[in-house]
N, C-alpha and C positions, 0 to 999 in steps of 0.2 A: 363656645359651641357645645351643645349637649344633645342627647337623643333619649327618648323615653319609649319603652315598650311594655306591653302587658302580656303575660302568659296565662292563658285560661286553662287550668288543668295541670296538676303536677304529679302525674304518674311517670313511667319511664320515658315517655315521649316528651313531656314538658321538662323533665329533668335534663334530657339530652339537649333541648333548646337552651335552657338556662346555662348549662356548662359551656356550650358553644359561644353564647354571647359573652360570658365572663372571660373565657379564654381568648377570644378574638379581640375583645376590647383591651385585654391585658397585653397582648402581642402588639397591638396598634400603638399603645402608649398613651400617656396623659395629654399629649398635645392635641389629640382629637376631641378632647373635652369629656365631660362626665357622661356616663351611661347609667340611666335609672331603669331598673327592671321591676315592674309591679307583678306580683304573683297572686292570682285569684284561684283558690282551691278550698274545698271544705275543711281540710286538716292542715294544709301547707307542710305536711310531714315528709312528703316525697314518696310514700309507699304506694300511692294510687290504689288500685284494686287489690293489691297484695297486703291486705289488712293484717295487722300484727296480732289480732285476736282470733284468727281462723285456725281450725284444728290442723295438726300436723299431717293427718292422712290426706289432706288436699295437696297434691304434689304438682310441681312444675312438669312441663313436658319437654324441657330442655335440660340436658345434663349440666351440672354445675360448672364444669370447666369451659363450657361453651357460652357462658354469660359474663359479660364485662361491660360496665358503664364507661370505661375509660377509652376515649377515641385513640386510634393509632393511625399510622401512615397509610394503611390499606384503604381507609375511608376518607381521611381529611388531609392527606399529604403531610406537609411540614407544619401545619397549623396545630401543633399539639403542645400541651402543657406537660408537666411531669405525669408519668403513667401511674398505674395503680393495680391492685389485685383483681383477678377474676373472682367470681363467687366462690369457686373452689379454694383459691388461695386465701380468701378472706375467712372462710369458716375454719380452714386448717390453722391459720395464724391464731385463732381464738380457741383452739383446742376442742372444737365441737365434734361430736361423734353421733353415730346412728345407733339407736337402741335395738334390742333384740326383735321388736315388732317390725322392723324394717322401714319405719318412717319417722319415728319420734327423734328429733334432734335435740341434744343436750350434752351433758358431760359424761354420760354412760354409753357403753356399747363399743362397737368396732370403729376404727378410723373411717372417715368419709373418703370415698374414692372419686376420682375425676369423672367417672361415668355415672355417678349417682344422680337420681332425680330427687331434689330436696323439697321440703315443704315450701309452699308459696309464702308462708309467714316469714321464712328465713330470707327469701328474696326481698320482702318488704323491709326487713331490718337492714339488709345490705343497701337498698335504695336510700333509706333514711340516713345511713352513715355516709353514703356518697354525697348526699346533699350537704352534709356538714363539711366534707372535703372541698366541695366547690366553693362554699362560702369562705372557708379558711384561705383558699387560694386567691380570692377576689382582691384586686388592688383597691387602693382607696379612691380611685376615680370610677369605680363601679359600685352602685348602691342598689340593694335589693329591698323592696318594700312589700310586706306581707298583708294580704287581705283574706282572712278566713271567712269563707262563705261561698255562695253559689251565684254565678253570673247568669242573668236572665235576659240581658239585651245588650246589643252593641249598636251604636249610632254615631252619626257625625258629631264631632265636638268642636270646640273653638279653634280658630286659626288653622283649619284644615286637618285637625287631629281627630281622635276617636274618644268616645266615652263609653265605658262599660258600666252598666247598672247591675247592682247585686240584689238579691232577694230581699234584703233588709232595707233597700232604698238608697244605700250609699252608692257613690259613683267613683270611678277611677278614670282619669284622663291620661292619654298616651298618644304618641304619634303613630305607633305600629302595634299590631296585635298578632299573637300566635295562638291559634285554637288547637289545643291538644286534649280534647274532651273525652277520648276513649270511646267505649262502646255505647254508653247510655242505654236506652231501651226504646221499644216501639209500642205504639198503642195496640191494645188487644181488643178485639170486638166482643162485646158481651153477647151472651145467648143462653139458651136453656142449659142448665147443668154447670154453668160457670162457677157456681159456689163449690163444686167438687173438682175444680181444675187448678192445679198449681201452674201458673202461666209461664214461669221461668225457673231455671234451676238454682240460681244463686240469690242470696247467700245460702251455702250449705253449712249446717243442717237446718237452719231456721225456716227455710221455705217449706219443709215438709213436717214441721212441728205438729200440725193438726192430724197427720196420718197416725192412727192409733195402732198399737200392737195387734196383730191378727187380722187387720183389715187388708183388703187387696188393693194394690196400686199398679197401674200400667204406666211404665216409663217409656216415653217416646224418644228413641235414639239409641244408638250403639256406640256413640263416640265418647270423647273425654268428659263432657258434661254429664252424660248418663252414668258413666262410671263413678263420677264424683257423687251424684245423688245416691247411687247404690251404696257407696262407702258410708255416706251419712246415715243411711237406713240400717246398716249392719254394724260395722266397726264403731260408727258414731253413736250407736245405741248399746254399746257394751259387748258386742260379739268379738271374737278373736279367732285368728287362724293358728293352727298348729301343724307341724310337719311330723308325720309318722313314717319313718323310712324315707321313701321317695314320694310319698303322697301328702298333698296339702289338704287338710280338713278344716271345716269351719265349725266352731263351737258357738252355738247361738246363746244369746242372753235371755231370750223369751220376750224381748220387746220389739222384735222385728215384725214388719208387715209381710204379707205374701206378695212377691213381686213378679210381674210379667213384663217382659221387654218386647218392644216392637220398633220397626223403623220403616221408612218409605221404601228403601232398597231391599230390606231383608238380609243385607249382607253385613258380615262382621268387618270391623276395621282390622288392619294388620297391626299387631302389637310392635312396639319398639323392641329391638333385640335385648336379651338379658344383659349383655355387656356391650355398651355402645362404644365401639372403637372405630375411629375414622382413619382411613389410610390417607395417602397424599391427595391433594385437591384433584378432582376428576377433570380431565381435559377432553371435551367432547370432540367428536369427529363428524357427526351428522347434524345434531340439533345445536347449531351455532348461530351467533348473531350474523355472521356473513351469509349463511344460508337464508336467514330471514330477510336480510337486505335484498338478496337476489330474488326471493319470492315477491317482495314488495315492488321491486322494479318491473318484474314480469306482469304482476297483477295491476300495477298502476295505482296502488294505494292500500286501503285496509284489506286484511286477509280474512278468510274463513278458516277457523281453527281446524275443524274436522276435515275439510277438503284439502287444505294447503299445508297444515303444520303437523297434524297428528302422525303422519307417516314418518316424519323426522324423529319425533319423540319415541315411537316404537322401535325404530332402527337403533336409536341410541341406547334404549333398554337392552336390545339384543347385544350390543357391544359391551355394555356393562356386565351382562350375564357371562359372556364368553371370556372376558378379561378375568373375572373371578375364577372361572374354571381353570384358566391358564395359570392364575396365581397359585392355585392349589397344586398344580403340576410343576411349579417353578419356572414357567415359560412366559410369564406375563410380559416381560421386557421384549421378548421376541415378537409377541403378538402386537404390542404397541408399535414396534418398528414396522411390522408388516402392514398394519392399518395405515401408517403414514405413507408407506411405499405405494400401496394400491390406490390411495386417494378415493374421491367420490365415485369415479367410474367403476372401480373394482370392489367397492364396499359390500354391496348386496351379494355378489357371488362368493366373496370370502365368508360372509356370515352364513350363507347356505351350506358352504363346505363345512364350517364349524358345527352347524346343526347336525350334519351327517356324522361327524366325528365324535361330538360330545353328547349327542342326543338332542332332539328338537326342543326349542323353547318358543312357546307361544306368547309373545310380548303383549298382544292385545288382550288375550284372556287373562293374563296376569294383572294387567292394568285394571281391567274391569272387575276382576275378582269374583265373577259369577260362575266360573267353571266348577262343575260338580255339585251345584246347589240342587237339592232334590225337593220337590214340592208335592209329594203324594198326600200324606195327611199330617196332622200336627206333630205326631210322634216321629215320623220320618224326617220332617223338617228340623225339629229340634236336635235329633241325633246327628243329622247331617251338619248342622251349624256347629255343634260341639266338635265334630270331626275336623271341620275347617279350622276352628280355633286351635285344636291340638296340632294339626299339621303346621300351622303358622308358628306356633310356639317352638316346634322342633327346628324350624328354620331360624327362629330367634336365638336358639342356643348357640348356633354357629356364628351369628352376627353378620354385619356388613362385609367383613373381610373374608369370611369363609363360606357364606351361603350365597351361591349364584343368584337365587331368587331375590334375597334381600338386597344384594348388590345391584341387581337390575332395577328394583324399586327405588333404591336410594339415589339413582340417577335423577329421579324426579325431584328430590329434595336438593341435591347438589346443583341442579340447573334451574333453581327457582328464579334466579335473576334473568335467565333467558326467557322463561315464561313471562316475566314482567316486560321484557323487551318486545315480546309479541303483543301483549295485551294493552299496555299503558297508553293513555292519552289517545284513544281512538284507533289503536292498532288493529282491532277487529271490527268487522262490519257490525252494525247494531243487532242484526239477527244472530250472528255468530256469538256476540258477547252474551246475549240471552242464553243461548245453548251452553256456552262455556260456564256461565254462572249456575245454571240449573243442573247440568249433567257432569261436566268435566271437573269442576271444582270439588264436588262431593267425592268423585273417584280419586282425585289427588289427595284429599284429606284422608279417605279410607286407606290409601296406599302408604302414606308416609307421616301422617299426623295422628296416628292411632294412640291408644292408651299405652302406658308402660307395660312391660312384660308381666310384672307381678299382678297387674289389674286383671289380666285375662286368666292367669292361673287361679286367681281368687274367684272370678266369675264361674269357672268350671267347678270349683269347690262348692260354691253356692248352688249351682245346678245339681250337683251330686247330692247335696243335703236336702234338696227339694224346696228350698226357699225361693229359688228363682226358676221361672219357666219361660221358654221362648217358643210359643206354639203357633204364631199367627202367619208366618210367611211374610212376603213383601206387601207393603201398602194396605194394611187392614183398614176397614171402615169403622169409624167411631160414631156412635149415635147415643143420644141421651134417652134413657128409658124412664119416662116420667112415672109410670105406676110403681116402680121399685125405688126410684130416686137414685139410680146407679147408671154408670156408663156401660154400654155394650160394645165390645170389641170383636169384630167379625173378620175372618180371613176373606180375601178376594182372589187369591191366586193359588190356593191349595186345591188339588184335585178333589179331595174330600173336605168340604167346608168345616170350619171350626169357629165357634162363637162362645163367648162367656161374658159375664158381667163383672165389673170391678167397682170398688168404692171411690177410687181416685184416679185421675189422669195427671201425669207430670210431663210437661213439655220441656224435655231435657235437651233443648237445642238453643244455643245463643244466636239469635238472629242478628245479622249485620245491621249497623245503623242505617236509618233511612231519613232523608231530608223531609219527606212529605208527612210521615206519620210518627215522627220522633216525639217521645215524652220529655226530651231534654228541652228545658225552657228556652235556653239560648238558641239552639238550633231551630226550634219552632218559630221564635221571634225573628230570626234572620230570614227564614223562608217567607214568613208572612209579610215582611217589610221589603222583600225583593233583593236582599243583600246576597242571597245564595239561591241556587236552583239545583234540581237533581241532574245528574249526568245523563240519564235516560228517562225523561219524564213519562214516556209512554210505556215503559217496561214494568211488568209486575215483578221482575226478579232483581233488577239492578236499582238499588235505592240510594246509592251514595251521592256525594256532592260533585258538582261539575267544577273542574279546576283547569288552570293553565299549566303547562309543563313546569312552571316555576312555583307551583303549589298555591297560587293565588285563586281564591274563589271567583267564579264567574257569576255576575249578578243576573237577575231575571231579564234585564234588557240586553244581555250579551256582552257587557263590558267587564273587564277584569277589575277586581278590587285590590289594587296593588299595595295598599297599606296593611293587608291582612294575609297571613299564611295559615294553611290548614294542614295538619299532619295526623296520621293515625287511622283507625278503623273507619271513620266517616268518609275517607277517600276511596273505599272499596268500590270498584266498578270503573272509576277513572284510572285507578292504579290497582295492581294485583297484590294480594297477600300482605296486608298491613298489620297483622296481629302477630308480632314477634318482638323479642327483646334483643338488644345489641349483642353481637358476638365478637370475640377478639381474634386477632391474627389473620383476618381476611376481610374483604369488602363486606360492609354491613349497611344495608339499605337504610335502617332507621338513623344511624349515625350520619350517613352521607346526606340524607334529606335535612336533618337538623342543621348540619354544617352549611349547606348551600343557602338555606333560608336565613340563618343567622348572619352569614357573611354578606348576603345581599342587604340586610338591614344595616349592619355596621358600616358597609361600604357607602351607604347613602349619607 
């Protein structure tokens, strides 16, 4: 007896599936027969989008001690092979260090710390090394076959199996398929002025190579991708930062363009703390799975996030805030005991009392992040935005452990799996899922998935140097001005309107994958042939694939395709927050998903 599977895509998701198949087949033993795993990927190197040739100023948004490809008991129970190093352990074992510029990793500079955000290139090297470990640990009854190329179709094969067609016409046959294709891209609509639009941020800096020194460029977005594009246009062009006393200054190279930033919300992201230190795992008292179960029982099914769930989230943020205040006073254990004693009936009165004792905390305003935003004229707005950045950086100096505000916001990250419990597999009504995708997810991202601390200190230095301006306020209007061959960017929310023309627009936002308008040939083919369908076909906001709870795609006729599993960003909408790397020492959703899907295949 034997089994054959094909993994399409070998980034961290595909690697996780490969490791699980190898380990589970190894634990099962040779009596179950040979397992053949075909891997289809452009490089088959394991690095995925973390290319080994990208510049070191492009950093991860996860600290190196929080990255590990080695499954542990928290996610897979007893089905583990020998463990292995976290990314931090791996770089430390190799004697790697961080240079004086704060991002270049090599043999010079200071030792790497557990809380450092390392270059994505380094993660790519770690992933490639991990692939070698998996192959070295594979028993002789597991065989891996490599197919370097791009998959463009998946169809029925002989004997009830599957056949994958590659771009060069070659085919791969297997009984089962795992689709871990990552983000891919979405079709862009052509229109006037598109020749002066950079439609996507990556790869950096190649995407903005046509932007000349001294030209003006408007970057759409305040998030991670926008900060990467900004780094490519500054440090990537030879500029550098220097510290003079306590002030960070930018020394231009003369090759930079003039940059203007804008976004739909007009609100800055919250930066990660300067030192990312995590305390013990947070135990919720309000936003719990039991509370969600009670709501579902009361509502009789799917929930409305704003009407049913948001109040629990805000209450939990209040708890996180006051726990941090108590931590600073040395009384957190007493407060935790009191929270347990009063239970749900006494929780809100207790928090109201703590507001009176510690000072009021507005959880909703903190979550939304709009408090204090001034929209008078473009100068008032820019000055206000800089002030919000500085205030957030001051909280970031204290970190999650000592800043009550950061602690309250970190509840949103700590309880990400509870958000999943709310959203996944039809947990919200269709209308609520649309609102959650359009409004709540951006707020969550601004709150806890913001740029590194250093990125915002650099942004302020660039603003002080006059190389970056942020004058437009929320949701500016973009229009192509044909007579000048330039883009006009005009405020829509400032009391005193502001408008200017720029040479280039950069769309610095990574749009989630979409089944309907994907430029990924395999996804497009599967959709066209009825093998997959969108989770919410009538929604302009939710574009991901429709799945069963076992990660099987649902075909256009409503039947599950049980020979195929889909994992990663294409699942966004059916499941929540699929863009993350595995973490050690705690339950990790990417590891768990890879495990349960691989185990289902091996068990067959």
